[in-house]
C-alpha positions in Angstrom: 24.5 -36.0 15.7 21.8 -37.3 13.4 18.8 -35.2 12.3 16.6 -37.5 14.5 18.7 -36.8 17.6 18.7 -33.1 16.9 14.9 -32.9 16.5 13.7 -30.5 13.8 16.2 -29.8 11.0 15.3 -26.2 11.3 15.6 -25.8 15.1 19.1 -25.2 16.6 18.4 -27.3 19.8 17.9 -30.9 20.7 14.9 -32.4 22.5 16.9 -32.4 25.7 17.7 -28.7 25.4 14.1 -28.0 24.7 13.1 -29.8 27.9 15.7 -27.9 29.9 14.4 -24.5 28.6 10.8 -25.5 29.4 11.9 -26.5 32.9 13.5 -23.1 33.5 10.3 -21.2 32.5 8.1 -23.7 34.5 5.9 -25.3 31.8 5.6 -28.9 30.6 5.3 -28.3 26.9 5.8 -25.8 24.2 2.0 -25.6 23.7 1.7 -24.2 27.2 3.5 -21.1 26.1 0.7 -20.2 23.7 -2.9 -19.3 24.5 -4.8 -20.5 21.5 -8.6 -20.7 21.7 -10.0 -24.3 21.2 -12.2 -23.2 18.3 -9.2 -22.1 16.2 -6.6 -24.6 17.5 -5.3 -27.1 14.9 -6.5 -30.6 15.8 -4.2 -32.5 13.4 -6.7 -32.7 10.6 -7.6 -30.1 8.0 -10.9 -31.7 7.1 -10.3 -31.2 3.4 -11.0 -34.2 1.2 -8.4 -34.9 -1.4 -9.6 -34.5 -5.0 -8.2 -34.2 -8.5 -7.5 -31.0 -10.4 -10.7 -31.2 -12.5 -12.9 -31.8 -9.5 -11.3 -28.9 -7.6 -11.7 -26.5 -10.5 -15.3 -27.4 -10.8 -15.9 -26.8 -7.1 -14.1 -23.5 -7.1 -16.1 -22.4 -10.2 -19.3 -23.1 -8.5 -18.1 -21.3 -5.4 -17.0 -18.2 -7.3 -20.3 -18.1 -9.2 -22.0 -17.2 -5.9 -20.2 -13.8 -5.9 -22.3 -10.8 -6.8 -21.6 -9.5 -10.2 -21.4 -5.8 -9.3 -20.0 -2.8 -11.1 -17.9 -1.1 -8.5 -17.8 2.7 -8.0 -15.7 2.2 -4.9 -12.6 4.2 -3.9 -11.4 5.5 -0.6 -7.8 4.5 -1.1 -8.3 1.5 -3.5 -8.5 2.6 -7.1 -8.9 0.7 -10.4 -7.1 2.1 -13.5 -6.7 0.2 -16.7 -3.4 -1.7 -16.7 -1.9 -2.1 -20.2 -1.1 -5.7 -21.3 2.5 -4.6 -21.7 2.8 -4.6 -17.9 1.9 -8.3 -17.6 4.0 -9.2 -20.7 7.1 -7.7 -19.2 6.7 -8.1 -15.5 5.9 -11.9 -15.8 9.2 -12.6 -17.4 11.0 -15.2 -15.3 14.0 -12.9 -14.5 11.6 -10.4 -12.9 9.0 -12.8 -11.4 11.4 -15.1 -9.7 13.7 -12.4 -8.4 13.7 -11.7 -4.6 15.7 -8.9 -3.0 18.5 -7.8 -5.3 21.4 -8.7 -3.0 23.6 -9.7 -5.9 23.9 -6.8 -8.3 26.0 -8.7 -10.8 23.0 -10.9 -11.7 20.1 -8.4 -11.2 21.2 -5.3 -13.1 17.9 -5.2 -15.1 15.7 -5.3 -12.0 17.9 -2.8 -10.2 17.7 -0.4 -13.1 13.9 -0.6 -13.1 13.8 0.2 -9.4 16.2 3.1 -10.0 13.8 4.4 -12.6 10.9 4.0 -10.2 12.7 6.0 -7.6 13.5 8.7 -10.3 9.8 8.9 -11.2 9.0 9.6 -7.5 11.7 12.2 -7.3 10.2 14.0 -10.4 6.6 13.7 -9.1 7.3 14.9 -5.5 10.2 17.3 -6.1 12.1 15.7 -3.2 15.5 14.3 -4.0 15.4 11.0 -2.1 12.9 8.2 -2.7 13.2 4.6 -1.6 12.4 1.7 -3.9 9.3 0.4 -2.2 7.2 0.3 1.0 4.4 -2.0 1.9 1.6 0.6 1.5 0.6 4.1 2.4 -0.3 3.2 6.0 3.2 1.9 6.8 4.6 4.9 5.0 2.9 7.2 7.4 4.1 5.2 10.3 7.7 5.2 9.1 7.5 8.9 8.5 6.3 9.4 12.1 9.2 7.3 13.4 11.6 9.2 11.2 10.3 12.5 12.6 10.8 11.3 16.1 14.4 10.5 15.3 15.3 13.8 13.5 13.3 16.4 15.4 15.6 18.3 17.8 13.0 19.8 20.0 10.9 17.9 22.5 7.6 16.6 21.4 5.8 13.3 20.8 2.5 14.0 19.2 1.7 13.0 15.6 -1.3 14.8 14.2 -3.5 13.1 11.5 -6.8 14.1 9.9 -9.9 13.2 11.9 -11.2 11.5 8.7 -8.1 9.2 8.4 -9.3 5.8 7.4 -9.5 3.4 10.4 -7.2 0.9 8.8 -4.5 3.5 8.3 -4.9 4.8 11.8 -4.6 1.3 13.2 -1.4 0.6 11.4 0.2 3.9 12.5 -0.9 3.3 16.0 0.6 -0.2 16.0 3.9 1.1 14.6 4.4 3.8 17.1 3.3 1.6 20.0 6.9 0.8 20.9 7.9 4.5 21.0 6.9 7.5 23.1 4.9 8.8 20.2 1.2 9.4 20.6 -1.5 9.9 17.9 -4.0 12.7 17.9 -6.3 14.2 15.2 -7.2 17.6 13.9 -10.6 18.8 12.5 -11.6 19.0 8.8 -13.8 21.7 7.3 -15.8 21.1 4.2 -13.5 18.2 3.0 -10.3 20.2 3.6 -8.1 20.8 6.6 -9.5 23.3 9.1 -6.4 25.4 9.1 -7.4 27.5 12.1 -8.1 24.5 14.2 -4.9 22.9 13.0 -3.0 26.0 14.1 -4.5 25.6 17.5 -3.6 22.0 17.7 0.1 22.3 16.5 2.5 23.2 19.3 5.8 22.4 20.9 4.7 18.9 21.6 4.0 18.2 17.9 6.6 16.1 16.1 4.8 15.6 12.7 1.6 16.6 10.9 0.1 14.3 8.3 -2.1 15.8 5.5 -3.7 14.0 2.6 -4.2 15.4 -1.0 -6.7 14.4 -2.3 -8.4 13.7 1.0 -10.1 10.4 1.8 -13.4 12.0 0.6 -11.9 12.9 -2.7 -11.5 16.7 -2.1 -8.4 18.4 -3.4 -6.7 20.2 -0.5 -6.5 24.0 -1.2 -4.3 25.2 1.7 -1.1 23.1 1.5 1.3 26.0 1.4 -0.3 27.6 4.5 -0.3 24.3 6.3 3.4 23.7 5.5 4.2 27.1 6.9 2.4 26.7 10.2 3.8 23.2 10.7 7.4 24.5 10.1 6.8 27.4 12.4 6.4 24.9 15.2 9.5 23.0 14.1 7.4 19.9 13.2 7.7 17.7 10.1 5.2 18.1 7.3 4.2 14.7 5.9 2.0 14.7 2.8 0.0 11.7 1.5 -1.0 11.3 -2.1 -0.7 8.9 -5.0 1.4 8.8 -8.2 -1.5 9.7 -10.5 -2.7 12.6 -8.4 0.9 13.9 -8.0 1.3 14.3 -11.8 -1.4 17.1 -11.7 -1.7 18.5 -8.2 0.7 20.9 -6.4 4.2 19.6 -6.2 4.8 18.5 -2.5 8.3 20.1 -2.3 6.9 23.5 -3.4 4.4 23.6 -0.5 7.1 22.6 2.1 6.5 18.8 2.5 9.4 17.1 4.3 8.1 13.6 3.6 5.7 12.3 0.9 4.0 8.9 1.4 1.1 7.3 -0.3 0.0 4.7 -2.9 1.8 3.8 -6.1 -0.2 0.6 -6.9 -2.8 2.9 -8.6 -0.4 2.1 -11.5 0.5 -1.5 -12.5 -2.2 -3.3 -10.5 -6.0 -3.5 -10.8 -8.0 -3.0 -7.6 -6.5 -5.4 -5.1 -8.4 -4.5 -1.9 -5.4 -4.6 0.4 -2.4 -5.4 -1.8 -0.4 -2.2 -1.8 2.8 -0.4 -2.9 3.8 2.4 -0.7 5.9 5.4 -1.7 8.3 7.2 0.5 10.2 10.4 -0.6 12.0 12.9 1.6 14.7 15.6 1.8 18.3 14.8 1.4 18.9 15.8 5.1 17.1 12.7 6.1 18.9 10.3 3.7 20.2 8.0 6.3 16.9 7.9 8.1 15.0 6.5 5.1 13.4 3.1 5.8 14.0 0.2 3.5 16.5 0.5 0.7 17.7 2.8 -2.1 19.1 1.8 -5.5 22.0 3.9 -6.8 24.2 4.2 -9.8 27.9 3.3 -9.6 30.6 2.0 -12.0 32.0 -1.5 -12.3 35.7 -2.4 -12.7 35.4 -1.7 -16.4 34.0 1.8 -15.8 30.6 0.7 -17.1 27.4 2.1 -15.4 26.2 -0.3 -12.8 23.3 -0.4 -10.3 23.4 -1.5 -6.7 21.7 -1.2 -3.4 23.5 1.8 -2.0 21.7 2.2 1.3 20.0 -0.5 3.4 19.0 0.8 6.8 16.8 -2.1 7.9 17.9 -4.4 10.7 18.2 -7.4 8.4 21.2 -5.7 6.9 22.9 -3.8 9.7 23.2 -3.9 13.5 19.8 -3.8 15.1 20.6 -0.8 17.3 21.6 1.2 14.2 18.6 0.2 12.0 15.9 2.8 11.3 13.2 0.3 10.5 12.4 -3.4 10.6 10.5 -3.3 7.3 11.6 -6.4 5.5 9.8 -8.0 2.5 9.8 -5.3 -0.2 7.3 -4.7 -2.9 9.9 -4.6 -5.7 7.9 -6.6 -8.2 4.9 -4.3 -7.7 7.2 -1.3 -8.0 8.5 -2.7 -11.3 4.9 -3.0 -12.6 4.2 0.6 -11.5 7.3 1.8 -13.3 6.4 0.0 -16.5 2.9 1.4 -16.4 4.1 4.9 -15.8 6.8 4.6 -18.6 4.1 3.3 -21.0 1.9 6.3 -20.3 4.7 8.9 -20.4 4.5 12.3 -18.7 1.7 13.6 -21.0 -0.3 10.4 -20.7 0.0 10.4 -16.9 -1.3 14.0 -16.8 -4.1 13.2 -19.2 -5.1 10.3 -16.9 -5.1 12.7 -13.9 -7.1 15.3 -15.7 -9.7 12.7 -16.5 -9.9 11.9 -12.8 -10.9 15.5 -12.1 -13.2 16.0 -15.1 -15.1 12.6 -14.8 -15.7 13.1 -11.1 -17.1 16.6 -11.7 -19.3 15.5 -14.5 -20.8 12.5 -12.6 -21.4 14.7 -9.5 -23.2 17.2 -11.7 -25.4 14.5 -13.2 -26.2 13.0 -9.8 -27.0 16.5 -8.4 -29.8 16.7 -11.0 -31.4 13.5 -9.6 -34.2 14.2 -7.1 -33.1 13.2 -3.6 -29.4 13.6 -4.3 -27.1 16.5 -3.7 -23.6 16.2 -5.1 -20.9 16.9 -4.2 -21.3 17.5 -0.5 -18.1 19.5 -0.4 -17.7 22.7 -2.4 -14.3 21.7 -3.7 -12.6 20.3 -6.7 -12.5 16.5 -6.5 -10.2 13.8 -7.7 -11.7 10.5 -8.8 -14.4 10.5 -6.1 -16.8 12.6 -4.2 -19.4 12.4 -1.4 -23.1 12.8 -2.2 -26.0 13.6 0.2 -29.0 11.3 0.0 -32.4 12.4 1.3 -33.2 8.7 2.0 -31.0 6.8 4.4 -27.7 6.1 2.7 -27.6 2.4 3.7 -31.0 1.9 2.0 -29.9 3.7 -1.1 -26.7 1.7 -1.4 -28.7 -1.6 -0.8 -31.1 -0.7 -3.6 -28.2 0.3 -5.9 -26.6 -3.1 -5.1 -29.8 -4.8 -6.3 -29.4 -2.8 -9.5 -25.8 -4.1 -9.9 -23.8 -1.2 -8.5 -21.5 -0.9 -5.4 -20.8 2.4 -3.7 -19.5 3.4 -0.2 -21.8 4.4 2.7 -19.8 7.0 4.6 -22.6 8.6 6.7 -26.2 8.3 7.7 -27.2 10.3 4.6 -23.9 10.2 2.7 -22.5 7.9 0.0 -19.2 8.1 -1.8 -18.8 7.4 -5.5 -15.5 6.9 -7.4 -15.2 7.0 -11.2 -12.2 6.1 -13.3 -11.7 5.0 -16.9 -12.5 1.4 -16.0 -16.1 2.1 -14.9 -16.8 5.3 -16.9 -18.7 3.3 -19.5 -21.3 2.4 -16.8 -21.9 6.0 -15.6 -25.2 6.3 -17.7 -26.5 3.1 -16.1 -25.5 4.2 -12.6 -27.3 7.6 -13.0 -30.4 5.7 -14.2 -30.2 3.4 -11.2 -30.0 6.5 -8.9 -33.1 7.9 -10.5 -34.8 4.6 -9.7 -33.8 4.3 -6.0 -33.2 7.8 -4.7 
């Protein structure tokens, strides 16, 4: 049969077979199977004039010049830390950049070793013995943890509890992930930027399968009651899932020491500049749940010559094993981003990572104190220690303050009618004086 007779070279059926299938389902065309609004349907023309490289570069330069040139003091899950040039110089090598999933260990030993080192860093930071070699982001990590909890928890129960302040984007991802299960999402109250432990104790019961807690919280506050939370969660035979990031984990309480069963969060705070959506999720857990971990794990073995060798030792996704035995359908991995995070962490070293984390606490406290001296601003709102960011109260409407700050060249989050959130790292610390001056003008 020729390619023309078969139809598309990528479709396993002929035009006659297609017509027969359409007849069975009672439609005249494949287009009838889809409900695509006319205003977004493809008409056959893109409406883009062809042009040369020089003309296109000029047009894009003019387009990008329309962007506001703002100094960002934005956070809430997306953080900008300085990425050493070493990260680019190594990660952009062709053997790393062109490598996909490391199915063939005999030709990807270098990449596999880096992923093993990345896993090892997560093990050291979390205190949990099992860490996979990448997730999409923190949101999918929470969702995978919830599904893991649903598989391993012996008692009945289908409720996953998350903070009432959980970012809407994360909540939506988790809600979507558990949509095909009997799991349900519910929230528990927060008190002054931390978990309301008494309210959480009332919320956790026999129907609770997992409790998710963040440290730092989305409002930048450092959680002070992790051990108590872990104890009350385990008293109800639920799983304790803790969310954090790799910089914060170098300084804050070790998750394993406070009873965390699963640790998820963001690792792209190392290796990437602020990417506004591009993520790298971490996932670490107890050895009891080894075969329930989503994605893949890299392990050490020996080759035929007794030399150390690295290989994918556990692959529980449906692309690799029978669908009914898979624990997750997570596919495309973030291996290259994990490689960048590992290079960045290795270049900092343990002491450098801790120094960076200490700066995140000190700089936030110093900026909050300076803003608190500005008339019309009270900072921080929460009487807590903070990491990178904090919420400030504005006597004037927060949206108006943020708009005036934007006119002065600064971007901050509006998180309430009279609340803004400010995030400081080493990449914008040189602009703190100008930010404070702008607040004095607009507040």
